[in-house]
C-alpha positions in Angstrom: -1.6 -1.9 -14.7 1.1 -4.3 -15.6 -0.4 -5.0 -19.0 -0.6 -1.3 -19.7 3.0 -0.8 -18.8 4.1 -3.7 -21.0 2.2 -2.2 -23.9 -0.3 -5.0 -24.2 -3.4 -2.8 -23.9 -4.8 -0.8 -26.9 -7.7 0.9 -25.1 -9.2 1.1 -21.6 -12.0 2.7 -19.6 -12.9 3.3 -16.1 -16.0 4.4 -14.2 -15.7 6.5 -11.1 -18.5 7.1 -8.6 -18.3 9.6 -5.8 -19.8 9.2 -2.3 -20.9 12.5 -0.7 -19.7 11.7 2.8 -17.7 8.5 3.3 -15.7 9.4 6.4 -12.5 7.5 5.6 -10.4 6.0 8.4 -7.0 4.2 8.2 -4.8 2.8 10.9 -1.0 2.5 10.6 1.3 0.5 12.9 5.1 0.7 13.1 7.6 -1.1 15.3 11.3 -0.2 15.3 14.2 -1.6 17.3 17.8 -0.8 16.9 21.1 -0.9 18.6 24.8 0.1 18.2 27.7 -2.3 18.7 31.2 -1.1 19.0 33.4 -4.0 17.7 36.7 -2.1 18.0 37.8 1.4 18.7 37.6 2.2 14.9 34.6 0.0 13.9 31.0 0.6 15.1 28.0 -1.3 13.7 24.6 0.2 13.8 21.7 -2.2 13.1 17.9 -2.2 13.3 14.7 -3.9 12.4 11.5 -2.2 11.3 8.0 -3.6 10.7 5.2 -1.5 9.1 1.6 -2.5 8.7 -0.8 -0.4 6.7 -4.2 -2.1 6.5 -6.7 -0.9 3.8 -8.7 2.2 4.5 -12.3 1.7 5.7 -15.1 4.2 6.0 -17.8 4.7 8.6 -20.7 3.6 6.5 -18.9 0.8 4.5 -19.2 2.6 1.1 -15.5 2.5 0.0 -14.0 -0.1 -2.4 -10.5 -0.2 -3.7 -10.4 -3.6 -5.4 -12.8 -5.4 -7.6 -11.9 -9.2 -7.8 -14.5 -9.7 -10.6 -13.2 -6.8 -12.8 -11.8 -7.3 -16.3 -8.1 -7.8 -16.7 -6.8 -5.5 -19.5 -5.1 -7.3 -22.4 -6.9 -10.6 -22.0 
């Protein structure tokens, strides 16, 4: 994608296959903690920390694929 955006690719192609019933599943985890600190009567500081984890989607029968490490790199 980066090669395409930089204009280094003249042509490209893709093959798409469909799976009739892949039953996708994805989990998502989030943790947030925050607080407010009143430094003076005119100054209040609000701060927080957030952590998000979004692992790749999987399917019930292991038919999905989102990344092909052996695929061609455009522009090379």
